[in-house]
C-alpha positions as CSV (number, residue, x, y, z in Angstrom):
1,M,81.1,107.9,111.8
2,T,81.5,108.6,115.5
3,I,84.9,109.3,117.1
4,S,85.4,107.7,120.5
5,P,88.4,108.8,122.5
6,P,90.5,106.1,124.1
7,A,90.4,105.7,127.9
8,A,93.6,106.5,129.8
9,E,94.1,102.8,130.7
10,H,93.6,101.8,127.0
11,G,96.3,104.3,126.0
12,Q,98.6,102.8,128.6
13,R,97.9,99.3,127.3
14,M,98.7,100.4,123.7
15,L,102.0,101.8,124.8
16,E,102.9,98.7,126.7
17,Q,102.1,96.6,123.7
18,L,104.1,98.9,121.4
19,E,107.1,98.6,123.8
20,R,106.8,94.9,123.9
21,F,106.8,94.4,120.2
22,S,109.4,97.1,119.3
23,T,112.7,95.3,119.6
24,R,114.8,98.3,118.5
25,D,115.1,101.8,119.7
26,D,114.1,103.5,116.5
27,G,111.9,106.2,118.1
28,Q,108.5,104.7,117.5
29,V,107.8,104.2,121.2
30,A,108.7,107.8,122.0
31,V,106.5,109.1,119.2
32,G,103.6,106.8,120.2
33,R,103.9,108.1,123.8
34,R,103.9,111.7,122.6
35,L,100.8,111.1,120.4
36,I,98.8,109.7,123.2
37,A,99.9,112.4,125.6
38,E,99.2,115.3,123.3
39,H,96.0,113.9,121.6
40,P,94.2,111.8,124.2
41,D,90.8,112.6,122.7
42,L,91.5,111.3,119.2
43,P,90.4,107.8,118.2
44,L,93.1,105.1,118.3
45,L,92.7,101.4,118.5
46,G,96.4,100.5,118.6
47,F,99.8,100.8,116.9
48,A,101.9,98.9,114.5
49,I,105.5,99.5,113.5
50,S,107.2,99.3,110.1
51,H,110.9,99.3,109.1
52,S,112.2,99.9,105.6
53,I,115.6,98.5,104.6
54,E,115.8,100.7,101.5
55,P,113.4,103.6,102.0
56,E,112.4,105.8,99.1
57,P,114.3,109.1,98.8
58,G,112.9,111.6,101.3
59,K,110.9,108.9,103.1
60,P,111.6,107.8,106.7
61,A,113.1,104.4,107.3
62,H,111.0,103.8,110.4
63,S,107.2,104.3,110.7
64,L,104.5,104.2,113.3
65,I,101.1,103.0,111.9
66,L,98.0,104.2,113.7
67,R,95.1,101.7,113.8
68,V,91.9,103.7,113.7
69,G,89.4,101.2,112.2
70,E,88.9,100.0,108.7
71,H,86.2,102.4,107.8
72,N,86.7,105.3,110.2
73,T,87.6,108.0,107.7
74,D,86.6,110.7,110.2
75,A,89.5,109.5,112.4
76,I,91.9,110.0,109.5
77,T,90.6,113.6,109.1
78,A,90.9,114.3,112.8
79,W,94.4,113.0,113.1
80,A,95.5,114.9,110.0
81,K,94.2,118.1,111.4
82,A,95.8,117.5,114.8
83,L,99.2,116.9,113.1
84,D,98.9,120.0,110.9
85,T,98.5,118.1,107.6
86,E,95.9,117.1,105.1
87,P,94.5,113.6,104.4
88,V,95.1,112.1,101.0
89,V,91.8,111.1,99.5
90,D,92.0,108.6,96.6
91,G,88.6,107.3,95.7
92,A,87.1,105.7,98.8
93,R,90.5,105.5,100.6
94,H,91.6,108.2,103.0
95,T,95.2,108.1,104.1
96,L,97.3,110.0,106.7
97,S,101.0,110.3,105.8
98,T,103.3,112.6,107.7
99,A,106.4,112.4,110.0
100,I,107.3,113.4,113.6
101,D,110.9,113.5,114.7
102,G,112.0,111.5,111.7
103,I,109.4,108.8,112.3
104,G,106.8,108.3,109.6
105,I,103.1,108.4,110.8
106,W,100.7,106.5,108.6
107,A,97.1,105.5,108.8
108,T,94.3,104.6,106.4
109,A,90.6,104.0,106.3
110,T,88.1,103.3,103.5
111,V,84.6,104.5,103.0
112,P,82.4,101.3,103.1
113,D,80.9,100.3,99.7
114,D,77.3,100.8,100.9
115,A,78.1,104.5,101.7
116,Y,80.1,105.1,98.5
117,D,78.7,106.2,95.2
118,I,79.6,103.1,93.2
119,E,77.7,104.3,90.1
120,Q,80.1,107.3,89.9
121,A,83.0,105.0,90.3
122,V,82.3,103.0,87.0
123,F,85.0,103.7,84.5
124,T,86.3,102.5,81.1
125,P,89.7,100.9,81.5
126,T,92.7,102.2,79.5
127,E,96.2,100.8,79.0
128,D,97.2,102.3,82.4
129,D,94.6,100.2,84.2
130,I,95.7,96.7,82.9
131,T,98.7,94.4,83.0
132,C,99.6,94.5,79.3
133,S,98.4,94.1,75.7
134,Y,99.1,91.1,73.5
135,R,98.2,90.8,69.8
136,G,96.2,94.0,70.2
137,L,94.1,92.6,73.1
138,M,93.9,94.4,76.4
139,M,94.4,91.9,79.2
140,T,95.1,91.9,82.9
141,E,95.9,89.4,85.7
142,L,92.8,88.5,87.7
143,G,93.3,87.3,91.3
144,E,96.3,85.2,92.5
145,D,95.7,82.0,90.6
146,G,97.1,83.0,87.2
147,D,93.7,83.7,85.7
148,L,93.5,86.4,83.0
149,L,90.8,88.9,82.0
150,F,90.5,90.2,78.4
151,I,88.5,93.4,77.7
152,G,86.1,92.5,74.9
153,Q,85.1,89.2,73.4
154,P,87.8,88.4,70.8
155,P,88.0,85.2,68.8
156,L,88.9,82.1,70.8
157,R,92.1,81.5,68.9
158,D,93.3,85.1,69.7
159,V,92.5,84.6,73.4
160,L,94.6,81.3,73.4
161,A,97.4,82.9,71.5
162,A,97.6,85.9,73.8
163,T,97.4,83.7,76.8
164,S,100.3,81.5,75.5
165,A,102.4,84.6,74.7
166,Y,101.8,86.1,78.2
167,Y,102.8,82.9,80.0
168,R,105.8,82.5,77.7
169,D,107.3,86.0,77.7
170,P,107.0,87.6,81.2
171,C,106.4,84.3,83.1
172,G,108.9,82.1,81.2
173,Q,106.3,79.3,81.2
174,R,104.3,77.1,78.9
175,L,100.6,76.7,79.7
176,R,99.3,73.2,79.0
177,P,95.8,71.6,79.4
178,F,95.3,69.9,82.7
179,D,94.5,66.2,82.8
180,G,93.6,65.9,79.1
181,N,91.2,68.8,79.1
182,D,91.2,71.5,76.4
183,L,92.3,75.0,77.3
184,A,89.5,76.3,75.2
185,D,87.1,74.9,77.8
186,S,88.6,77.3,80.3
187,V,87.5,80.4,78.4
188,A,84.2,82.1,79.5
189,R,82.5,85.2,78.1
190,G,80.2,87.7,79.7
191,W,79.7,91.3,80.7
192,G,81.1,93.4,83.6
193,R,81.6,96.8,85.0
194,F,84.9,98.2,86.1
195,I,84.5,99.9,89.5
196,A,87.2,102.2,90.9
197,Y,86.7,101.0,94.4
198,P,88.4,101.4,96.8
199,T,90.7,103.2,94.3
200,R,91.2,103.1,90.6
201,S,94.5,101.3,91.0
202,E,92.7,98.6,93.0
203,W,89.6,98.4,90.8
204,Q,87.0,95.7,91.0
205,L,85.1,93.9,88.3
206,Q,81.4,93.6,88.8
207,T,79.7,91.0,86.7
208,C,76.4,92.2,85.3
209,A,73.8,91.9,82.6
210,E,74.5,93.3,79.1
211,D,72.0,96.1,79.5
212,T,73.5,97.4,82.8
213,P,74.8,101.0,82.5
214,G,78.6,100.9,82.0
215,A,78.6,97.2,81.1
216,M,81.5,96.1,78.9
217,P,82.0,92.7,77.1
218,V,84.8,90.7,78.9
219,T,86.4,87.3,78.5
220,W,87.8,85.2,81.3
221,M,90.7,82.8,80.8
222,Y,90.7,80.4,83.8
223,A,94.4,79.6,83.4
224,Q,94.5,77.9,86.9
225,D,92.8,75.0,85.2
226,G,95.9,74.3,83.2
227,D,99.4,73.0,84.0
228,T,102.4,75.3,83.8
229,Q,105.9,74.2,82.7
230,D,109.0,76.3,83.0
231,L,110.8,77.2,79.8
232,A,114.6,77.4,79.2
233,S,116.0,80.5,77.5
234,V,117.5,78.5,74.7
235,I,116.2,75.5,72.7
236,A,117.9,72.1,73.2
237,R,117.4,68.9,71.2
238,C,116.4,65.7,73.0
239,P,119.3,63.3,72.8
240,N,116.9,60.4,72.5
241,C,114.5,61.5,69.6
242,R,116.2,64.8,68.5
243,R,113.0,66.8,69.0
244,P,113.6,70.5,70.0
245,S,112.6,71.4,73.5
246,R,112.5,74.4,75.9
247,G,110.6,72.6,78.6
248,L,112.1,72.3,82.1
249,D,111.4,70.3,85.2
250,Y,113.1,69.2,88.4
251,D,114.7,65.8,88.8
252,P,112.7,64.2,91.7
253,T,115.7,62.5,93.1
254,E,118.6,65.0,92.8
255,G,116.5,68.2,92.7
256,H,118.5,69.5,89.7
257,R,116.8,71.3,86.8
258,V,116.4,69.0,83.7
259,H,115.2,69.3,80.1
260,V,112.0,67.5,79.3
261,C,111.2,66.2,75.8
262,P,107.8,67.5,74.6
263,S,107.0,64.4,72.7
264,P,104.4,62.3,74.4
265,A,106.0,59.2,73.0
266,C,109.4,60.1,74.4
267,R,109.3,62.3,77.5
268,H,113.0,61.8,77.9
269,R,114.8,63.9,80.6
270,W,118.4,65.1,80.5
271,P,120.4,67.5,82.6
272,L,121.0,71.1,81.8
273,V,124.5,72.3,81.1
274,D,125.8,74.1,84.2
275,S,122.7,73.0,86.1
276,P,122.3,74.9,89.4
277,A,122.6,73.1,92.8
278,P,119.4,71.7,94.3
279,S,117.1,74.3,95.7
280,V,116.4,72.3,98.8
281,K,119.2,72.1,101.3
282,E,120.2,68.6,102.2
283,P,120.4,67.7,105.9
């Protein structure tokens, strides 16, 4: 990758922008000015600032982020050398992390996938790479919609039981079929490869044919196709039909939490003891 030094006027514009968006005198502007003055030939597209309310021990509370380009790993190496440090290389990701005058300096770039040896990044997942295990099944969250991925192709009843346990225990929810559908219809099986790109902690799943090198059997549970219902920590009996219930909902009028009877023939709602105030502020 080529390294293009910023023009003098570009450096001035970056400083003006940094001064405009830095509302507090935490030192980022002074460090930014120093970096441009001392290293005018190094690639730099812009700055960003970061403030930490509770920084980790030994870490600066205020940081200056150098924007060098998403894939410009040469820039990370050049800046690290100029600041007398070494870049941290984790898989395809190169990171600069140091400090000047108490201000953290951070930048990152990633080798593009077409320039990275993806075949060497194929790995077999372990317990450290997944979310959790239920009923002996290794499973992990997939995406942001509540879907789950199981390693292997276990029996359907085990997939449904583990899904139910996962939603109940850490999430405090019950997963129900949506609009009369069967949750079993949300289960799909296939083959995939686990790719440590850009890093192993941010791995990707590549669907593939069974005979692809590194392919593993996997099972998808498209839980987003179901309805979730919050669960109470204790069981309460419906005052109408006496059926035990942990299901919760919100009263559409008052906004308070209420119990919901699980019986389709009843569906009675009654208030929680010590129900919290409405979550939406009244005008």
